[in-house]
C-alpha positions as CSV (number, residue, x, y, z in Angstrom):
1,M,138.2,107.3,49.3
2,S,142.1,107.8,49.6
3,A,144.1,109.3,52.5
4,A,144.6,113.0,53.4
5,G,147.0,115.0,51.2
6,P,147.3,118.4,49.8
7,P,144.4,119.4,47.3
8,N,145.5,119.7,43.6
9,E,144.0,121.8,40.9
10,R,142.0,119.1,39.4
11,Y,140.7,117.6,42.9
12,K,139.1,120.9,43.7
13,W,136.9,120.8,40.6
14,V,135.9,117.2,41.1
15,A,134.9,118.0,44.7
16,L,133.0,121.1,43.6
17,S,131.1,118.9,40.8
18,N,130.3,116.0,43.1
19,T,129.1,118.2,46.1
20,T,127.2,120.4,43.9
21,L,125.1,117.6,42.5
22,G,124.4,116.2,46.0
23,V,123.2,119.5,47.3
24,L,121.2,120.0,44.2
25,L,119.7,116.7,44.5
26,A,118.9,117.0,48.3
27,T,117.0,120.5,47.7
28,I,115.1,119.3,44.5
29,D,113.7,116.5,46.8
30,A,112.7,119.3,49.3
31,S,110.2,120.8,46.9
32,I,109.6,118.3,44.2
33,T,106.5,116.9,46.0
34,L,104.8,120.4,46.3
35,I,103.6,120.6,42.7
36,A,103.3,116.8,42.3
37,M,101.2,116.3,45.5
38,P,97.8,116.0,43.9
39,D,99.2,113.3,41.6
40,I,101.0,111.5,44.5
41,F,97.6,111.5,46.6
42,R,95.6,110.1,43.6
43,G,98.2,107.5,42.9
44,I,97.7,106.2,46.7
45,H,93.9,106.8,46.5
46,L,93.9,109.3,49.5
47,E,91.8,112.5,49.5
48,P,94.2,115.0,51.2
49,L,91.6,117.6,52.2
50,A,89.1,114.9,53.7
51,P,88.8,115.6,57.4
52,G,91.3,113.7,59.6
53,N,93.9,113.7,56.5
54,S,95.6,117.1,57.1
55,F,98.5,115.2,58.9
56,Y,99.5,113.4,55.8
57,L,99.2,116.5,53.8
58,L,101.3,118.7,56.3
59,W,104.1,116.1,56.7
60,M,104.4,115.1,53.1
61,I,105.1,118.9,52.7
62,L,107.2,119.6,55.6
63,G,108.6,116.3,57.0
64,F,111.7,116.3,54.6
65,L,112.6,119.9,55.9
66,V,112.0,119.2,59.5
67,V,114.3,116.2,59.3
68,T,117.1,117.9,57.6
69,S,116.8,120.9,60.1
70,V,117.2,118.8,62.9
71,L,120.1,116.6,61.9
72,V,122.4,118.6,59.9
73,V,124.3,120.1,62.9
74,S,125.0,116.6,64.4
75,L,125.9,115.2,61.1
76,G,128.3,118.2,60.7
77,R,129.9,117.6,63.9
78,L,130.3,113.9,63.2
79,G,131.9,114.9,60.0
80,D,134.6,116.7,62.0
81,M,135.0,113.7,64.1
82,F,134.9,110.6,61.6
83,G,135.8,112.3,58.4
84,R,133.5,114.8,56.2
85,V,134.0,112.8,53.2
86,R,132.9,109.5,54.8
87,M,129.8,111.2,56.2
88,Y,129.0,112.6,52.8
89,N,129.6,109.4,51.1
90,L,127.2,107.6,53.6
91,G,124.5,110.3,53.0
92,F,124.7,109.8,49.3
93,A,123.9,106.0,49.8
94,I,121.0,106.6,52.4
95,Y,119.6,109.3,50.0
96,T,119.4,106.9,47.0
97,I,118.2,103.8,48.9
98,G,115.4,106.1,50.4
99,S,114.6,107.4,47.0
100,L,114.5,103.7,45.6
101,W,112.0,102.5,48.4
102,L,109.6,105.6,47.8
103,T,109.1,104.5,44.2
104,V,107.8,100.8,45.4
105,D,105.0,102.0,47.7
106,W,102.3,99.3,47.0
107,L,99.9,100.3,49.8
108,T,97.1,102.8,49.4
109,G,95.1,105.2,51.6
110,R,96.4,106.3,54.7
111,A,98.8,103.4,55.0
112,G,100.1,104.3,51.6
113,A,100.8,108.0,52.9
114,S,102.3,106.9,56.2
115,Y,104.7,104.7,54.2
116,L,105.9,107.7,51.9
117,I,106.2,109.9,54.8
118,A,108.4,107.4,56.6
119,F,110.8,107.0,53.5
120,R,110.8,110.6,53.0
121,V,112.3,110.8,56.4
122,V,114.9,108.3,55.3
123,Q,115.5,110.4,52.2
124,G,115.8,113.6,54.3
125,I,118.5,111.9,56.7
126,G,120.6,111.0,53.6
127,A,119.8,114.7,52.6
128,A,121.1,116.1,55.9
129,F,124.4,114.1,55.6
130,L,125.0,115.8,52.2
131,L,124.0,119.4,53.3
132,A,126.0,119.1,56.6
133,N,129.3,118.1,54.9
134,S,129.6,119.6,51.4
135,A,130.5,123.2,52.4
136,A,133.2,121.8,54.7
137,I,134.6,119.5,52.0
138,L,134.8,122.7,49.5
139,T,136.3,124.7,52.2
140,D,138.9,122.0,52.6
141,A,139.5,121.8,49.0
142,F,139.6,125.4,47.7
143,P,142.1,128.0,48.9
144,P,140.6,131.1,50.6
145,G,140.8,133.2,47.5
146,Q,138.6,130.9,45.4
147,R,136.2,129.6,48.1
148,G,133.5,132.4,47.1
149,L,133.2,131.2,44.0
150,A,133.0,127.4,44.9
151,L,130.5,127.9,47.7
152,G,128.6,130.2,45.8
153,I,128.1,127.6,42.9
154,N,127.3,125.1,45.6
155,N,125.0,127.1,47.5
156,I,123.2,128.6,44.7
157,A,122.6,125.1,43.3
158,G,120.9,124.3,46.5
159,I,118.7,127.5,46.6
160,S,117.9,126.9,42.8
161,G,117.0,123.3,43.5
162,Q,114.0,124.2,45.5
163,F,112.5,125.8,42.6
164,I,113.9,123.4,39.9
165,G,112.0,120.8,42.0
166,L,108.8,122.5,41.6
167,L,109.1,122.2,37.8
168,L,110.2,118.7,37.9
169,G,107.3,117.6,40.1
170,G,104.9,119.3,37.7
171,L,106.3,117.4,34.6
172,L,106.8,114.1,36.2
173,G,103.6,113.8,38.3
174,P,101.0,113.7,35.7
175,I,103.1,111.2,33.6
176,D,103.4,108.9,36.8
177,W,103.8,109.7,40.5
178,R,106.4,107.3,41.0
179,L,108.6,109.1,38.6
180,V,108.8,111.9,41.3
181,F,110.9,109.8,43.3
182,L,112.5,107.4,40.7
183,V,114.2,110.3,38.8
184,S,116.7,110.7,41.8
185,V,117.7,107.2,42.0
186,P,120.0,106.7,38.9
187,V,121.5,110.3,39.8
188,G,122.0,109.3,43.4
189,A,123.5,105.9,42.4
190,F,126.0,107.6,40.1
191,G,126.9,110.4,42.8
192,T,127.5,107.7,45.4
193,I,129.8,105.7,43.3
194,W,131.5,108.7,42.0
195,A,131.9,110.2,45.5
196,H,133.3,106.9,46.9
197,L,136.0,106.7,44.0
198,K,137.0,110.5,43.7
199,L,136.6,112.3,46.9
200,R,139.3,112.2,49.5
201,E,139.7,113.3,53.3
202,L,141.5,116.5,53.3
203,S,140.4,117.3,57.1
204,H,142.1,115.7,60.1
205,P,139.2,113.9,61.8
206,R,139.6,113.8,65.9
207,R,137.4,111.3,67.5
208,V,136.2,112.6,70.6
209,P,133.1,111.4,72.6
210,I,129.9,112.1,71.2
211,D,127.6,114.6,73.1
212,W,124.4,112.2,73.5
213,R,122.6,114.4,75.9
214,G,123.1,117.5,73.7
215,N,122.2,115.7,70.6
216,A,118.9,114.4,72.2
217,T,117.7,117.6,73.8
218,F,118.5,119.6,70.5
219,A,116.5,117.0,68.3
220,I,113.7,116.8,70.5
221,G,113.4,120.5,71.2
222,L,113.6,121.6,67.6
223,V,111.3,118.9,66.3
224,A,108.8,120.0,69.1
225,V,108.9,123.6,68.1
226,M,108.7,122.8,64.5
227,V,105.8,120.7,65.1
228,G,104.2,123.4,66.8
229,I,104.6,125.8,64.1
230,T,103.2,123.4,61.8
231,Y,100.1,122.8,63.5
232,G,99.7,126.4,64.5
233,I,98.8,127.3,61.0
234,Q,95.8,124.9,61.2
235,P,92.4,125.7,62.7
236,H,91.5,124.9,66.4
237,G,88.0,124.8,67.6
238,H,86.3,127.9,66.5
239,H,89.7,129.6,65.6
240,V,91.0,129.9,62.2
241,L,94.6,129.3,63.6
242,G,95.9,126.9,66.2
243,W,98.3,129.2,68.0
244,S,95.9,129.2,71.1
245,S,95.5,125.5,71.0
246,P,97.0,124.0,74.2
247,K,98.6,121.1,72.3
248,V,100.5,123.8,70.3
249,L,101.3,125.8,73.1
250,A,102.7,122.7,75.0
251,E,104.6,121.8,72.0
252,L,106.4,125.4,71.5
253,G,106.7,125.5,75.3
254,A,108.3,122.1,75.7
255,G,110.5,122.6,72.7
256,L,111.9,126.0,73.9
257,A,112.6,124.6,77.3
258,L,114.5,121.6,76.0
259,L,116.5,124.2,73.8
260,A,117.4,126.1,76.7
261,V,118.5,123.1,78.5
262,F,120.5,122.2,75.4
263,V,122.2,125.5,75.5
264,A,123.0,125.2,79.1
265,L,124.4,121.7,78.4
266,Q,126.8,122.9,75.7
267,R,128.3,125.3,78.0
268,R,129.4,122.5,80.4
269,V,130.4,119.5,78.4
270,P,134.1,119.4,77.2
271,N,133.1,118.2,73.5
272,P,129.9,119.8,72.6
273,M,127.8,119.2,69.5
274,F,127.0,123.1,69.2
275,R,130.3,124.8,69.4
276,L,129.2,128.1,71.2
277,E,132.6,129.5,71.4
278,L,132.4,129.8,67.5
279,F,129.9,132.7,68.0
280,R,132.8,134.8,69.5
281,I,134.0,135.0,65.7
282,R,132.2,138.2,64.6
283,A,132.1,137.2,60.9
284,F,130.4,133.5,61.8
285,T,128.1,135.3,64.2
286,F,126.7,137.9,62.0
287,G,126.9,135.8,58.9
288,T,124.7,133.1,60.5
289,L,122.2,135.7,61.7
290,S,122.0,137.4,58.3
291,S,121.7,133.8,56.8
292,F,118.8,133.0,59.2
293,L,116.9,136.4,58.6
294,S,117.2,136.0,54.8
295,A,115.8,132.6,55.0
296,V,112.9,133.9,57.2
297,A,112.3,136.5,54.4
298,R,112.6,133.9,51.6
299,G,111.1,130.7,53.0
300,G,107.4,131.4,52.7
301,L,107.7,133.3,49.4
302,M,107.6,130.3,47.5
303,F,104.2,129.1,49.0
304,M,102.7,132.5,48.4
305,L,103.6,132.7,44.9
306,I,102.3,129.3,44.3
307,I,99.0,130.2,45.7
308,W,98.8,133.3,43.9
309,L,99.5,131.7,40.5
310,Q,97.6,128.6,41.1
311,G,94.5,129.8,42.9
312,I,94.1,133.2,41.2
313,W,96.1,134.4,38.3
314,L,96.5,131.2,36.2
315,P,92.8,130.2,36.2
316,A,91.8,133.9,35.5
317,H,94.0,133.7,32.4
318,G,92.5,130.5,30.9
319,Y,94.4,127.8,32.7
320,S,92.3,124.8,34.3
321,F,93.0,124.2,37.8
322,A,94.4,121.0,37.1
323,E,97.2,122.4,34.9
324,T,98.2,125.1,37.3
325,P,100.9,123.3,39.5
326,L,102.9,122.7,36.3
327,W,102.5,126.3,34.9
328,A,103.1,127.8,38.3
329,G,106.6,126.1,38.2
330,I,107.2,127.4,34.7
331,Y,106.0,131.1,35.4
332,M,108.3,131.1,38.4
333,L,111.5,130.4,36.3
334,P,112.8,133.9,36.4
335,L,113.2,133.6,40.0
336,T,115.5,130.5,39.4
337,L,117.4,132.4,36.7
338,G,118.2,135.3,38.9
339,F,119.8,132.8,41.5
340,L,121.8,130.9,38.9
341,L,123.2,134.2,37.2
342,A,124.0,136.0,40.6
343,G,125.3,133.3,42.8
344,P,128.5,132.3,41.3
345,T,129.4,136.0,39.9
346,S,128.9,137.4,43.3
347,G,130.9,134.4,44.9
348,Y,133.7,135.1,42.6
349,L,133.7,138.9,43.3
350,S,133.4,138.4,46.9
351,D,136.9,136.4,46.6
352,R,138.5,139.8,45.8
353,Y,136.5,142.2,47.7
354,G,135.0,140.4,50.7
355,A,131.4,139.3,51.6
356,R,130.0,142.3,53.1
357,P,129.2,144.6,50.2
358,F,127.6,142.0,48.0
359,A,125.6,140.2,50.7
360,T,124.3,143.6,52.3
361,G,123.4,144.9,48.9
362,G,121.7,141.9,48.2
363,M,119.5,142.0,51.2
364,L,118.7,145.7,50.4
365,V,117.6,145.0,46.8
366,A,115.7,142.1,48.0
367,A,113.7,144.2,50.3
368,L,113.2,146.4,47.3
369,S,111.8,143.4,45.2
370,F,109.3,142.6,47.8
371,F,108.1,146.2,48.0
372,L,107.7,146.1,44.1
373,L,105.6,142.7,44.3
374,E,103.5,144.4,46.9
375,Q,102.6,147.2,44.3
376,L,101.4,144.8,41.6
377,P,97.7,144.2,41.3
378,I,96.5,140.6,42.0
379,Q,95.9,140.4,38.0
380,F,99.1,141.6,37.1
381,P,100.6,141.8,33.7
382,Y,103.4,139.0,33.6
383,A,105.7,141.6,31.8
384,A,105.9,143.4,35.0
385,F,105.8,140.2,37.5
386,A,108.8,138.5,35.7
387,P,111.4,141.2,36.0
388,I,110.6,141.6,39.6
389,L,111.0,137.9,40.1
390,L,114.3,138.0,38.2
391,L,115.3,140.9,40.6
392,N,114.5,138.9,43.7
393,G,116.5,136.2,42.5
394,L,119.4,138.2,41.6
395,A,119.2,139.8,45.0
396,M,119.1,136.5,47.0
397,G,121.7,135.1,44.8
398,S,123.9,138.1,45.6
399,F,123.5,137.5,49.3
400,A,123.8,133.9,49.7
401,S,127.0,133.0,48.0
402,P,129.3,135.7,49.6
403,N,127.4,135.1,52.8
404,R,128.2,131.4,53.0
405,A,131.7,131.9,51.8
406,G,132.2,134.4,54.6
407,V,130.8,132.3,57.2
408,M,133.1,129.2,56.0
409,N,136.0,131.2,55.8
410,S,135.6,132.5,59.3
411,L,135.7,128.8,60.8
412,P,138.8,127.3,62.3
413,P,139.6,124.1,59.8
414,A,138.8,121.5,62.5
415,D,135.3,123.2,63.1
416,R,134.2,123.5,59.5
417,G,131.7,120.8,59.7
418,A,130.2,121.7,62.9
419,G,130.1,125.3,62.1
420,G,128.6,124.7,58.5
421,G,126.1,122.4,60.0
422,M,125.1,125.3,62.6
423,N,124.7,127.7,59.8
424,Q,122.6,125.2,57.6
425,T,120.3,124.6,60.6
426,F,119.7,128.3,61.4
427,Q,118.8,128.5,57.6
428,N,116.5,125.3,57.5
429,S,114.9,126.1,60.7
430,A,114.1,129.6,59.5
431,Q,112.2,128.1,56.4
432,V,109.9,126.3,58.6
433,L,109.5,129.4,60.7
434,S,108.7,131.6,57.7
435,I,106.2,129.1,56.2
436,G,104.4,129.6,59.6
437,I,104.7,133.1,59.7
438,F,103.6,133.9,56.0
439,F,100.8,131.4,56.4
440,T,99.5,133.1,59.6
441,L,99.5,136.5,58.1
442,M,97.9,135.3,54.9
443,I,95.3,133.3,56.9
444,A,94.6,136.2,59.2
445,G,94.0,138.5,56.1
446,L,91.7,136.0,54.5
447,A,89.7,135.4,57.7
448,S,88.5,139.0,58.1
449,T,86.7,139.3,54.9
450,L,86.6,136.0,53.0
451,P,83.7,134.3,54.9
452,A,81.3,137.2,54.0
453,S,82.5,137.3,50.3
454,L,82.5,133.6,49.9
455,S,78.8,133.0,51.4
456,G,77.5,136.2,49.4
457,G,78.9,134.8,46.2
458,L,77.4,131.3,46.7
459,V,74.0,132.5,47.4
460,A,74.0,134.8,44.4
461,H,74.4,131.8,42.1
462,G,71.8,129.3,43.6
463,V,73.4,127.7,46.8
464,P,71.2,127.5,49.6
465,A,71.8,130.4,52.2
466,S,72.4,127.7,55.0
467,L,74.9,125.7,53.1
468,A,76.6,129.0,52.0
469,R,76.9,130.0,55.6
470,D,78.6,126.7,56.4
471,V,80.9,126.9,53.6
472,G,81.7,130.5,54.4
473,R,82.6,129.1,57.9
474,E,85.2,126.9,56.6
475,P,88.6,127.8,57.7
476,P,90.7,129.8,55.2
477,V,93.4,127.3,55.3
478,S,91.2,124.8,53.6
479,V,90.8,127.1,50.7
480,L,94.8,127.9,50.4
481,F,95.6,124.2,50.4
482,A,92.8,123.5,47.8
483,A,94.3,126.1,45.7
484,F,98.0,125.0,46.5
485,L,97.2,121.4,45.4
486,G,95.7,122.5,42.0
487,Y,92.2,121.6,43.0
488,N,89.0,123.8,42.1
489,P,88.3,125.3,45.4
490,I,84.7,125.7,45.0
491,E,84.1,122.1,43.8
492,K,86.1,120.9,47.1
493,L,84.2,123.2,49.5
494,L,80.5,122.2,48.1
495,G,81.1,118.8,47.6
496,P,79.4,116.6,44.6
497,H,76.1,116.3,46.5
498,A,75.5,120.2,46.4
499,L,76.8,120.7,43.0
500,A,74.3,118.0,41.7
501,H,71.2,120.4,42.5
502,L,72.4,123.5,41.0
503,S,71.4,124.7,37.6
504,A,73.7,124.1,34.7
505,A,74.3,127.9,34.3
506,N,75.2,128.5,38.0
507,L,77.2,125.2,38.1
508,A,79.2,126.4,35.1
509,T,79.7,130.0,36.7
510,L,80.8,128.6,40.2
511,T,83.1,125.9,38.9
512,G,84.5,127.8,36.1
513,R,87.9,129.5,35.9
514,A,86.7,133.0,36.9
515,F,84.4,132.8,40.0
516,F,86.9,131.7,42.6
517,P,90.0,134.0,41.3
518,H,87.5,137.0,41.4
519,L,86.0,136.2,44.8
520,I,89.3,135.5,46.7
521,S,91.4,138.4,45.2
522,G,90.6,141.2,47.6
523,P,90.9,139.2,50.6
524,F,94.1,137.4,49.5
525,H,95.7,141.0,48.7
526,A,95.3,142.0,52.2
527,G,97.0,139.0,53.4
528,L,99.7,139.4,50.7
529,H,100.5,142.8,51.7
530,A,101.1,141.8,55.4
531,A,103.3,138.9,54.2
532,F,105.5,141.0,52.2
533,D,105.8,143.8,54.8
534,F,107.1,141.2,57.1
535,A,109.7,139.9,54.4
536,I,110.7,143.7,53.8
537,V,111.5,144.0,57.6
538,A,113.4,140.6,57.8
539,C,115.4,141.6,54.6
540,L,116.4,145.0,56.1
541,L,117.4,143.3,59.4
542,A,119.5,140.9,57.4
543,A,121.1,143.6,55.6
544,V,122.1,145.3,58.9
545,A,123.3,141.8,60.3
546,S,125.4,141.3,57.0
547,W,127.1,144.8,57.4
548,S,127.9,144.1,61.0
549,R,130.0,141.2,60.0
550,G,133.0,143.7,59.8
551,G,135.7,143.5,56.9
552,R,137.1,140.5,55.3
553,Y,138.0,137.7,57.6
554,V,139.7,134.3,57.2
555,A,140.2,131.9,60.1
556,G,143.5,132.1,61.5
557,E,143.2,135.5,62.8
558,V,140.9,134.4,65.7
559,P,141.6,135.4,69.1
560,A,144.4,133.4,70.9
561,E,142.2,132.1,73.6
562,L,139.7,130.8,71.0
563,H,142.6,128.9,69.7
564,A,143.5,127.7,73.4
565,E,140.0,126.4,73.8
566,H,140.0,124.8,70.5
567,A,143.1,122.9,71.0
568,R,142.0,121.6,74.4
569,A,138.6,120.7,73.1
570,H,140.3,118.6,70.4
571,A,143.5,117.2,72.2
572,P,143.9,113.4,71.5
573,G,142.1,111.5,74.4
574,A,139.8,114.5,75.5
575,M,137.2,112.9,77.7
576,P,134.1,114.6,79.3
């Protein structure tokens, strides 16, 4: 890493290519385990749907995202203080080491799962360093008139990585579950060396005291809220959801209380972790709000599409349940293509015309795409499904790139790490919130009709009435997770002992490819409508927030009083 100096034409493309690689790797690993989960659990000899194992399943899915959400603000702030390139390079190294250790898990059962979760956390810490500082590095390297294109490519690589991860997990998992983690090691090692040799610090770090109290209250509070959301979608007692659980209520209450304390602290310390005065910048405030709302609309979509494809559509179209994870990733490729096409294009155009028309228009079209998805029958023709996915990808890509560029352009140079981290935290936190909301709406829809449909269908095919009633009382989340993991849900619900007492004809029917998709189609459709209605509302609110950002804005035109506060906060020797 060389000393600070003016950017040149070649360096900015080096910065773009390296940071895009880093963000792509980080977001691929956020989703690569989703499709590969059955292979991973088979590899460590653990049944994820067995009683008591839901902890391991949930934290393999969400642990990475929770860690990156919690740390990204702090690490962006550290980049402003100690150097963005230094923090970014450290993140690449931590990420690569975490990926390497994930491939050498010699343990099995719950110990093996705990080992994987622990090093997924390490991997997530490295990813948080990358996500927190990449946008600031690009904003430093590119002039204002080219940042839309650069941040567009970088941001869309991140969003597309979530869907590319699904496909990679589906391809590599069946070969060997360790390849799911090993694939990141050589690329991460190359990126680490390349970043160390070629990236240079263009910012002017100012070392001020670290806000330890702010960091602690924010991290603990946000973790508590996210844990509460995670366990809220699990059953509690006789309830199909856990939102009434004292444990969940305590986690949410304690988390929100700590976040309130955090905000109060940030208003009183001279060098806060979360720079609240940045919200006085209109373009930053409404750009961050629209980013949050769009992530709420988008975050749960991937899970709903996976369950729709794996649990219903693919089996009904001749795919075995074991094949559905890979094919779900393949059939969702139009969504990724839309992101890849629209992101750089809209980013380039926003450099000329401003972020507002493209970001706002993208959210309006995204709302339309959710409405069109809602009109499809459960057993849709793929020729209708694929163009709607493409439209959704184009819409989200048209929003994401200009919005990110608008947010980063609005930030004073010394606060790009902290401000970019704040924006990323809102986005990542919204994805966890979105998953909780989508699953809650889906489970509530299933709970009203699925038990009767399930028990009636089982009795009609030779299952004893008492056992059928017991299976019908199983929480809907068990059915959703079975479909999500690529298992045959009926086999998992009945178990081998009950299946052994069925006639050959009934066994073939119940465990075949048509029975479960036909059984769940009606209840699933009701839940899906509720989830998509919520996404439409979130997109429309995001469009309103995006339009409210005002006209084109680049930092330097901020009010004089904000410059004065900023100068005092960054003055050499400033102490709390």
